[in-house]
Residue, then its C-alpha position, 0 to 999 in steps of 0.5 A: x516796326x513801321x518807321x514814321x517817316x514824318x519824323x524822319x523827314x524832320x530829321x533830315x532837315x535838322x541835319x542839314x541845319x547841323x552840317x551848315x552849322x559845323x559845331x565840331x569846328x569850335x568845340x571838342x569832345x571835352x566840352x557839353x552843352x546843357x540844355x535844359x527847357x523848363x523846370x519840369x525837364x531834365x537837363x540834356x548832355x550835348x557831345x559834339x563829335x568830330x574836332x579831331x577830323x575822325x567821327x562826325x556827330x552828336x551825342x545826347x545824353x539825358x539826365x544826370x544819369x546820361x552824364x554819369x554814362x558819358x563819364x563811364x565811357x571818358x574815364x573807361x581807360x583809367x578804369x582799366x575797362x575792356x574797351x567795349x564795357x562802357x560802350x554797352x553800359x550808355x544809354x544815349x542817342x547819337x548822330x553820325x554822318x558817314x558812308x552808305x555802307x555804315x548805315x543800318x539798312x532799314x535806315x538807308x531805305x528810309x533815306x532813299x526813300x525821303x527824297x533828301x540829298x547830302x551829296x554836297x556833304x563831304x562828311x556823308x549822309x546823317x544816320x542815328x543810332x540808339x544805345x541802351x544799357x546791354x544791346x547793340x547799338x540799334x535804329x531808334x524807335x519812333x518815340x526816340x527819334x521824335x525826342x532826338x528832333x526835339x533835343x536837336x532843334x534846341x541845341x541849334x537854337x542855342x549853339x549861336x549863343x554858346x560858341x567859345x569865349x573866354x567863359x568856357x574855361x578848359x578841361x572837363x571840370x570847366x567845359x560846359x555851357x548851361x543853357x536854360x529857359x524858364x519860360x515858353x518863349x524860345x528868346x528867353x535863354x539864359x546861359x552860364x558856364x558853370x563846372x559840371x555836376x560831376x566828372x566822375x563816373x558813379x556806380x550804383x553796385x548791388x550785391x548780396x546781404x552779409x547774410x546770404x554771403x555768409x550763408x554760401x561760404x559757410x561750409x566752404x574750406x580755405x585753401x591756396x587758389x587764386x581766382x582771375x574774374x573778368x567780363x568779356x563781350x563777345x561779338x555775338x548778336x543774341x536775339x530774342x523776341x521778347x527784347x527790342x534789339x539784339x543783346x550784347x551779352x557778356x561773359x562772366x568768367x572766373x578762372x584758377x590761375x595755377x590750371x588756367x581752368x575756368x571754373x566759373x561762368x555765366x552768360x548774362x543777360x541785358x536786364x541782369x545787372x553784371x555787378x550781382x552777376x559778378x557776385x553770383x559766379x563768385x559765390x558759386x566757384x566758392x561753394x565748389x572750389x573753396x576760399x581762395x587766398x586772392x582774387x585777381x581782377x583787371x578794373x578797379x570797377x570790378x574789385x568794387x563790385x566784389x569787394x564786400x564778398x571779398x571782406x567776408x571771406x577775408x580774401x585779398x582783392x588785387x588789381x592787375x593789368x594781365x589776367x593770363x588764364x582768363x586771357x587764355x580762356x577767352x582766347x580759346x572761347x572765341x576760336x570756338x565760337x568762330x569754328x561754329x559760326x564758320x561750320x554754320x556758314x558752310 
C-alpha cells in the first residue's frame, strides 16, 4: 500500500505539539475527553496514557461503540477474560511513543524519510497503530491517519480548557470532560463534566433460535459428562489476501473434564461472531457426545454466550477460575505450533 506522505507529515507536526503539551502529567487513564465537533458527528473519546510512567500516548475511540470497547478493555479482568481477548475486540486508533524497534517497519521507513527529528524527546518516536476487531494492531490506512490527525488537532485545541479542576471528580463515573462545538467556530467550544453514558461493557450476544437449538439436540441423550469451553488466542499471524491485515484467529474449544480430550474446536475467522461460534461448537459437541450435566467456562461473558442453549438443555453453566482440561490442551496445542514453527525455520 502506498502511504500518503502529507498525512504523515501532519501527524509528526501534531505529535510534536502533543509532546510539548504533556497531557499525561495532568490526567490518568481513568479519565476521558469526549470531543464532539458539530451535531452531525459522533463523539470521540480520548484516553490519555502515561501517567503511571509506562506507555505514553493517546487512544481514540469513536462513538458509543468505541466507549463500549474501552469499557471492555477496562473491565476485562473483572470479567475474568483471557488477557488478550479485549485487545482483539477493539476498534480504535492509538498513538504511542517508543524506540525504533517498537515501530512497525513501514512506519520507520516513513519516519526516516520525513525529515523530522525526535532525538530530544525522552519518550522516543511517535507511531500509530490501528486496532480492528479480529485483527492484529497494524499501521493505519491513509483514511485512518487522516481521521486521527483531525481528532488529534481537536484534542490539542480543547486540552488547555479541560485541564484538571474540581469539576473533573474522581472515578470512572465522573472522570469525563465533554467538549462540544455547535458552530464552525473553533473558539466556540463549551465544556461540561457529566458522568459517562456507561461504565459497563454491554455485549451484543448472538445465538441460534430456540427452534434451531431444539432441532440440534433433539436426538441427544443426557449423560454425566462435564464440558469445559473457552476461547484461546494463539500468537499466530494468519494472513489471507482477502483480509486487510493479519488476523488474530482464536480457537474456540470444548473439552471433556474427565478424559482431558478436546471434543470440539474451531478456528474462528475475524468476521465471525465469537458468541455464535461458541454456540456452534457446543451444539455440535452435544450432537456427537450427548447433553452434559454441567458446562464450565472461565468468564461470565462466555457463560452469557451459551446461556440460552444451556437453559434449553437444562444444563448448568458454572464459572471456574481453572479449566484443567482446556489448559492442558492449550499447552499441548501451543507446543505443537512451536515445534512446527521451529521445523519450518530449520
